[in-house]
N, C-alpha and C positions, 0 to 999 in steps of 0.2 A: 596770831601769836603776838603778845605784847613786846614792844621794842623799847630801847632806851628812851627815857623821858625827853621830850622836846620842850625846851624852856621857853615856850610861848603860850599863847592863849589856847592852842589846840589840845594841850594836855598829852597824855601818853598816846603813842601811835601804835597801830596794829599792822603787822606785815607778815611776810613769808621768808624768813631768813634761812640760811643753810647752817643749822646748828652743828657745832663740833668742828667746823672748818674755818669759819670767818670770825669766831668769837675773839674779841680783843685786837683785831687787826683793822687797819684803815688804809685807804688809798692803794699805793702800789703793792704793799704787803698783802692786802686783802685780795686784790685782783690776781696776784701771783698764786695765792692759795687756791682760788677758784679755778684758774687755768690748769694748775698741776693736778687738781682733783679730776678734771675732765680728761687729762692725759692718762692718769691712772685707770680711769674707767675704760679707756680704749685698750690700754695694755693688758687688762684682765682677760681679753678674748683674742688679742692679736698675737702673731708669732713673736718670738723673742727678738729684740733688737740686736743685730749682729755688728761686728766691728766695721767701721767705715760708714755706718748708716747715715750719720749726720753730715758726712762730707758732701753728699749730693742731695741735701735737704735744705730748704729755706724755711724761715719762720715768719709769719705775718700775724700781728696782734691787732685786735679790735678792742678799743678801750673807750671810756666815756669822754665827752668833751671836758677838757681840763679848765673849765670856767673858773676865773678867779673868785667869782661870787660863791661858788660851791666849794672849791678846794683850797683857795688862797695860795695857789701855786703860780710861779712866774711863767706865764705862757710864752714869753719871748725865748725861753730856753727849752722849748718843747722837745726837740729832738734829743738833747742831752738828758732830759728827764726820762724819756722813754728808754734810752740806752742804759743809763745807770740804775734807774728805779725798777725796770722790768726785764729787759733783755739779758743784761749781764748776770743777774742772779738766776734767771730762768735757765740759761745755757749752762751755768755752773752746776745747778742741781741735776740737769738732764745728762751731764757729762758730755755735752756737745762742745766742739772747738769754738773759741771766741771769734773765729773768722767766719762762722756760719752766717750766710746771708740773712738779713732781717729787715723788716719794714714794720712801722707802727702807724696805725690810723686811729687817732683820738677824735672820732667824729660821732660818737654815740650811736644812735639807732641805724644810721646809714653806713657805718664803718664796714659792716659785713659785705655789702655790695661792692665797696671799694676794694676790699680784700679779695673777693672772688675775681674781680677783673685784674687785679695785680698778680694773682696766682697764675691765671691764664697767660698773662703777658710774660711772666718770668719763665714759665715752662716753654713758651714758644720761642723765646730769644736765647735761652741758655741750654745748649744741647747736653751739657754735663749734668744738669739738674734733673733729678728723677721724681722728686715729690716736694710738695709744699704743705707745711703744717699751718692751718689757720686756727687761731685761738681767739675766743671772745670771752670777756669777763667784765662784769659790772655789778654794782650794788647800790641800791637806794635805801638800804637798811642801816647804814652807818650813821653816826650822830651828825656829821657834817651835812650829808645829803638830806637827812630828815629835817634839819633846821632850814636848809635851803628850800626844800619843798614846802615846808610850813610857812616860811616867810612870804612865799609867792602864793599862798592859799591854794596849793595844788594837792594837798593830802585829802583823801576821802574820809569824811566824818559826817555826823548828823546834820551839820550845817552846809556841807558841800558834798552832795551825793555823786557829783560828777568829777570827783578827784581820783587820785591814784592810790593803789595799795602797794607799798614798797615791797620789793623782792630783790633777789640776787641769784646769779647763776654763772657758770662757766661752761664753755663749749669748745670742743676740739674737732676739727674736720681735716682729714688727710686728703690731699688732692694729688693724683698721679696723672701721668700721661695716659692717653687712651690705650697704649700698648704696654702699660706697666705690668709687673708680675701679678698684682692683685686683680688685674683685669683678665689675665690669662688662665686663672685657676677655675674658671667656670662659674664663679660666684657672682650673683647680681651686684653690680656696683653702680649706683646712680651717677648720672652725669650732671655737672654744673655748667649751665649755659651762661652766655654773656650777660653782664649786668648793665642796667641803664640808670643814669643818675641825672638830676637836674637841680641846680642851686635855687634857693629861695630866700625869703626875707622874713624875719620874725613878725613883721607888721602886715604880712600878706593876708588877704581875706580868705575865708574858707573856700569861696568859689575859685579864687586863683590857685590856692593850694591843691584843691581837688582836680582842677584842670591839669596842673603840673603832674600830679600823681597818675592821672589817667594817661598822660603822654608817656611816662616812663614804663607803665604797665604794658601799654600797647607796643612800645619799642622792645621790651624784654620778651614778650610773647612772640612777636614777629621774628626777632633774631633767633629765637629758639625753634622756630618752625612749628609751633604748636597750633594745631587746627581743632583738636578735640577739647572737651571740657577739662579743666584742671582745678585742683584744690587751691584755695587762697589762704595763706598764713599771714595774718595781719598783726601789726603792733598796736592795735587798739588797747588802751589802758584805762578807759573810764573817762578820760578827759573829753569835754564837749567838742573842742576844735578838731580833734582827730576824727570823731564820728561824723561831724559835718563835712570834713574834707573827703572822707570815704563816700559819703552820700552824694556829694557833687561829682566825684570821680565816676560813680556808677552811671550817672546820667550820660556822661560822655562815652562810657564803655558799653552802652546797651546794644551796640552792633558788633561788639567783640565776642565772637562765639565762645572762645575758651573760658571766659568768666561770666557769661550771661547766666543769670539765675544761680550764681555760685553761692554756696553756703560758707561764710568765712569761718576760719579756725583762729581762735584768739587765745594765745598762751597766757596772757595776763590774768584771765579769768581763774586760772589755777595757780599760777606762779607769781603773780604780781608784776610790777614794772621792772623790766629786765634791762633796759637801756641798750648798751653796746653788745650785750650777749644775745639779744633778741633774734637778730637775723640768722646767725650761725646755729643757734639752738633750734630755730624753726626748720632749717635745712636738715639738721640731725633727726628731728622728729619726722620730717617728711620721708627721709631715707629709710628710717625704721618702719614707717607705715608701708612702704613698698615691699620691704623684706618680709614683713609679717603678714602681708596680704590683706590689710584692712584699709588701704588707701582707696579713695573713691574714684581716682583717676590715675593715669600713667604719668602725669606731670603735676608739679606743685609750684605755685607762684608765691614768692616771698616778697611782701611789700613793707616798706618802712618809711616813716617820716620823722625827722628830728625836730628839736625845739626851734631850730632856725628855719623851719619849713622846707628844708631840703628833702627831696623825694628820691627814692631808689627802689629798684625791683630787680629780681633775677629769678630764673626758673631752675628747678631741679627735676630731672626726669629719669625714667628707667632706660632711656636710650637717647 
């Protein structure tokens, strides 16, 4: 679908926007709209929210890197930006108390793994907390992101077949204790296992990045106790360095039984580049594949790499 004109040599960009939700919005307003749409999708099939629901609920947000080159935002005030730009209007719209526990991770692709680990930590340490709402939202369809991608020659076009197709998405994942009410009603509820992360450097080679990705995948699979084959949800988006890194990772993982000969699942092939929404959205799709019976395995591996070559992975399973 044609997107707003990018005022550079690339000409009009083509992407996969969420029409009717993000039109006319940018940055925090856009991410907020995507996150709220994801919550509305959950509410359509969930029991009504009762009084006191938010008192024992924490909120964690996964958002894009607030790079000054991309958004022209003062990153030195990152926490204030997250609070005033995202959390405060979110809580007001949801009718949640301003005292609701909240954390924000503006780390792009790898934010989901950080959020998963943070949710597990919060539930383990706070006996009064019953659930954590994980939100992911990002867009590369807005004018600022399009110009940023275009300036770096990262957009897919006739002259750059290994570029990205812009996309946008919101995702909402509710995490409860293992003995929570949603677990006691007999309905299948997937389990989120520990996440593994490793820092990188933008200048790292594909071989180094692949080795790092292989290490976090092996760590995530081992911590989850997975011995059988699992599906692999990747954040491949058409860019050559990501494909090369995954190729190098497979060399190191050829003795890792759960992902040997695995057939990757790539959301970007249908939805475009999803950034910070990628990891949680992959977890949602994996959970739905379990519930609907078309998953190829009992566990799913979510792998992510961000632009700074940070690697992350976590597993979702039926048990």
